[in-house]
C-alpha positions as CSV (number, residue, x, y, z in Angstrom):
1,M,31.6,11.0,8.1
2,S,35.0,11.8,7.3
3,K,36.9,8.8,8.3
4,N,37.4,6.3,5.1
5,Y,35.7,3.6,6.8
6,K,36.4,-0.3,5.4
7,K,33.8,-0.9,2.5
8,A,32.4,-4.4,1.7
9,S,34.0,-5.7,-1.8
10,N,31.2,-8.6,-1.7
11,P,27.7,-8.6,0.2
12,E,28.8,-11.1,2.6
13,Q,31.0,-8.8,4.3
14,I,27.9,-6.3,5.2
15,P,26.7,-8.2,8.1
16,A,30.6,-8.7,9.2
17,L,31.2,-5.1,9.1
18,F,27.6,-4.1,10.8
19,T,29.0,-6.4,13.7
20,D,32.4,-4.5,13.9
21,A,31.0,-1.1,13.8
22,W,28.2,-2.3,16.6
23,M,31.0,-3.8,18.8
24,K,32.9,-0.4,18.3
25,R,30.0,1.5,19.3
26,D,31.0,3.7,16.3
27,A,27.6,4.9,14.7
28,D,29.2,6.9,11.9
29,M,31.1,3.4,11.2
30,L,27.5,1.8,10.9
31,A,26.0,4.5,8.9
32,S,28.8,4.6,6.4
33,L,27.5,0.9,5.3
34,F,24.4,2.8,4.0
35,T,23.5,4.8,1.4
36,E,22.2,8.1,1.9
37,D,18.8,7.7,1.5
38,A,19.0,4.1,2.7
39,E,15.9,2.8,4.7
40,F,16.3,1.0,8.1
41,V,13.5,-0.9,10.0
42,N,14.2,-2.0,13.9
43,V,12.9,-4.9,15.4
44,V,9.7,-2.9,17.2
45,G,8.9,-1.3,13.7
46,L,10.8,2.3,14.4
47,W,11.7,3.2,10.5
48,W,14.5,5.8,9.8
49,H,14.8,7.2,6.3
50,N,18.1,8.0,5.4
51,R,22.1,7.7,6.7
52,E,22.0,10.5,9.1
53,D,18.7,9.2,10.9
54,I,20.5,5.6,10.9
55,K,23.5,7.1,12.5
56,E,21.4,9.0,15.5
57,A,19.3,6.0,15.9
58,H,22.3,3.9,16.5
59,A,24.1,6.7,18.3
60,Y,21.5,7.1,21.0
61,G,20.8,2.9,20.6
62,F,24.9,2.9,21.7
63,D,24.6,5.8,24.7
64,K,21.1,4.5,26.1
65,I,20.4,0.9,25.5
66,F,23.4,-1.2,24.2
67,G,26.5,0.5,25.8
68,D,27.7,-2.7,26.8
69,S,26.2,-5.2,24.5
70,D,27.9,-7.9,23.0
71,L,26.7,-9.0,19.1
72,V,28.0,-12.0,17.6
73,L,27.1,-12.8,13.9
74,R,26.2,-16.4,13.8
75,E,25.2,-17.4,10.1
76,S,24.7,-15.4,6.8
77,R,23.2,-16.1,3.3
78,V,23.2,-14.5,0.2
79,K,20.6,-14.4,-2.8
80,Y,21.7,-12.7,-5.9
81,L,18.9,-10.9,-7.5
82,S,21.5,-9.9,-10.2
83,D,25.0,-9.2,-10.4
84,E,24.5,-5.7,-8.7
85,I,21.6,-6.6,-6.4
86,A,21.9,-9.1,-3.4
87,V,19.8,-9.9,-0.2
88,V,21.5,-10.8,2.7
89,H,20.3,-12.5,5.4
90,A,22.1,-12.9,8.8
91,R,21.6,-14.3,12.3
92,M,23.2,-12.8,14.8
93,R,22.9,-12.6,19.2
94,L,22.4,-9.8,21.1
95,K,23.6,-10.2,24.9
96,N,24.0,-7.7,27.5
97,Q,21.4,-4.9,26.8
98,T,21.2,-2.3,29.3
99,P,18.8,-3.4,32.3
100,K,15.5,-1.4,32.3
101,G,12.6,-1.1,34.9
102,E,12.4,-4.3,36.7
103,V,14.6,-6.4,34.0
104,N,18.0,-6.2,36.1
105,T,19.7,-8.9,33.8
106,P,18.3,-8.9,30.5
107,S,18.4,-12.6,28.5
108,L,20.1,-13.3,25.3
109,R,18.0,-12.1,22.3
110,Q,18.8,-13.5,18.7
111,N,17.7,-11.8,15.6
112,I,17.3,-12.0,11.8
113,F,18.7,-8.8,9.8
114,T,17.9,-8.8,6.3
115,F,20.2,-6.5,4.4
116,V,19.4,-5.4,0.8
117,V,22.6,-4.2,-0.8
118,Q,23.8,-2.9,-4.0
119,K,27.4,-2.8,-6.0
120,L,28.1,0.9,-6.6
121,E,31.2,1.2,-8.0
122,S,33.8,-1.4,-7.0
123,S,31.9,-2.0,-3.1
124,W,28.6,-2.9,-1.9
125,I,26.4,-0.8,0.4
126,C,23.2,-1.3,2.1
127,V,20.2,0.6,0.5
128,S,17.6,-1.2,3.0
129,A,17.6,-3.1,6.3
130,H,15.3,-4.7,8.7
131,N,16.1,-6.2,12.0
132,T,13.7,-8.8,13.6
133,D,13.7,-10.7,17.3
134,I,13.5,-14.6,17.2
135,I,10.8,-15.4,19.8
136,P,11.3,-18.9,20.7
137,G,8.2,-21.1,20.7
138,A,6.1,-18.3,19.1
139,E,4.6,-18.2,15.3
140,T,3.4,-14.9,15.4
141,N,2.5,-11.7,17.7
142,I,-1.4,-10.9,18.8
143,I,-2.8,-8.1,20.7
144,D,-5.3,-9.1,23.4
145,E,-8.3,-7.3,24.7
146,E,-6.6,-5.2,27.0
147,G,-4.5,-4.0,24.0
148,E,-1.3,-6.2,25.1
149,F,1.1,-7.3,22.7
150,K,2.1,-10.9,23.1
151,S,4.0,-13.8,21.3
152,V,1.9,-16.6,20.8
153,N,2.2,-20.4,19.1
154,Y,-1.3,-21.8,17.6
155,R,0.2,-25.1,17.7
156,D,-0.1,-25.7,21.5
């Protein structure tokens, strides 16, 4: 990561910088938002433990899964835990994921990102991130007797 990528001067900028890196398909730029020993959990529970692994995972994703995708930041909120630590939640929308198998036109996905950020010197950097899909109409997940994973709603 030899380029001088833009740094976040406040926690609110992290989701926008993440989205910008995503739209540029720039895994180095995306990884620059994270500390060397950052943690990242994706929507299916894959867990990366450092900046280099986060970069490699996103480079693969941009190449194979999200090459034509469109990620839009819808809303974000910041909760300061101290003057130097904050939690940033960001609601996003993803479209144009690469088709796979019998899914020729993947539908829109919505997600919530949780970024835990820390102020180091004069900028903010992400120490941990977790991405969660929003499943419309669902309250939780369940695995049936055949081992099939499903999202369910106990209210209906």
